N, C-alpha and C positions, 0 to 999 in steps of 0.2 A: 659693786661686784669686783672682785680682784681678778687680775689677768696674769697668768703665769708666763714667764719667759720660756722660749723654746729650750729644750735640753741640748747641751753641747754634743757634738758628734763624737761617737766612740772612736777610739784609735787603737791600732795594734801597737805592739812594743817597738816596731820600727818607725812609728810616727805616721803611718799611712792610715787613712780612714778605714774602718772595718766595713767590709761589704757583707750584706746579709746573705746567709747561706741559703741555698736552694733546697727545699725539702723534697723528700721522695714523692709526695703527692703532687708537688708543683712540677715535677718531671713526668710523672706517670699519667696524670690527667690529660695534658695536651697530646701525648702519644696515643692514648686510648681514643680520645676525641677525634684526632686526625685519622686513625685507622677506621673507625666507624664511619666517619664522613666520606673517606675515600671509597670504602666498600659500598656505601649507599649511592654515591655518585656513579660508580661503575655499574651497579645494578640497575639504576634508572636508565642509564645510557644503552643498556642491552636491548630493551624493548621486548623481553621475553625470548630472545634468540640466544645462540651460543656465545660463549666468552671469546672475545677477540683480543688481539694485542693492543688495539686502541682502547678497549675497556680497561685493561690492566694498567696501561699508561695513564689514562685519565684518573683512575683510582689512586695510583701512587702519587702522581703530581698534585692532585687536589688534596689528598690526605697530608702530604708533607707541607704544603702551603698552609693549610688550616692548623696543623700542629705547631708550625713555626710562629704563625701569627698569634695563636692562643698563648703560647709560652712567652713571646715577646710582650704582648699586651699585659699579661699578668705580671711580668717582672717590672715593667714600666709603672703599672698602677701600684704595686707594692712599694716602690721607691718614692712615690709621691706623698705617702703618709696621709694626712687629712687635707691636702691641698688639691686644687683643681678638680673638684668633685664633678662639675659639669663636663669638663673635658674628658675625664675618665669614663663617665657614663656615656658620652657621645661616641667615644671610640668603641666601647663594647656594643652599643646599639648599631653602629655602622657595620661592625664585624658580623653581628648576628643577622642583620638585614641583608647584607650582601651574600652571606653564606646560604640563607634560605632562598633568596631570589635566584641564585645560581642553580641550586638544586631543582627548583621549579622550572627553570628554563630548560633544563636537560630533558624534561618530560614532553617537549615539543608543545607546550602551552603557549598562549598568546603572551608576547613580551610585556604588554601593558599589565596583564595580570601578575606576571612575575615581579614587576616593579612595585605594584600596589601591595602584593603580599610581603615583599621585602621591606617596604616602608612601614607596614603595620607591625611586623615582627621587630624591626629596628626601633620603632617608637615605643613599643611595649617593653623592649629590653632596656631602652634608655630610662624609662620611668622606674622600672624595677631596680636597676643598678643605681640610679641616682638616689632612690629611697634607701637602699642598703648602705651606700657610702655616707649619706647624710645622717642616717640614724646611728651610725657607729662612729661619727666624727665628733670633734670638740664643739661643733656648731649646733648640734642637736640640743634642744631645750632640756634642762634637767627636770627629772620627775620630782615634783614637790609634794610631800605628804603633809597634811595638816594635823 
């Protein structure tokens, strides 16, 4: 089986390596995710009562953090190419598990249940993302037809 050498890095006319451009969806998806997460967190924290300044602050802060992490993780993963499949899947799994565990903890549930729920969601996310990255990488077995 032949093994291909990695392609050389692209460069601009000034000799600097070209950086991949950020698409509109790569900007919009974290913003929408952060806004929905912040709204959800603020709504859970209200416990059916009126909106307070603390609810609004919690929503904005948690939404901004989730949007920034989502954007940063996505950018880091897109720069990795087909390397570090396990590390990328672990980062997405930890992110999803922590996010869900935090939302559940806002509902005044038992902290142990929040940890267990976060671990289950994180593990499931790890498996799904690992499968997605592995199946789209160069390490996936080729489909052979006879």
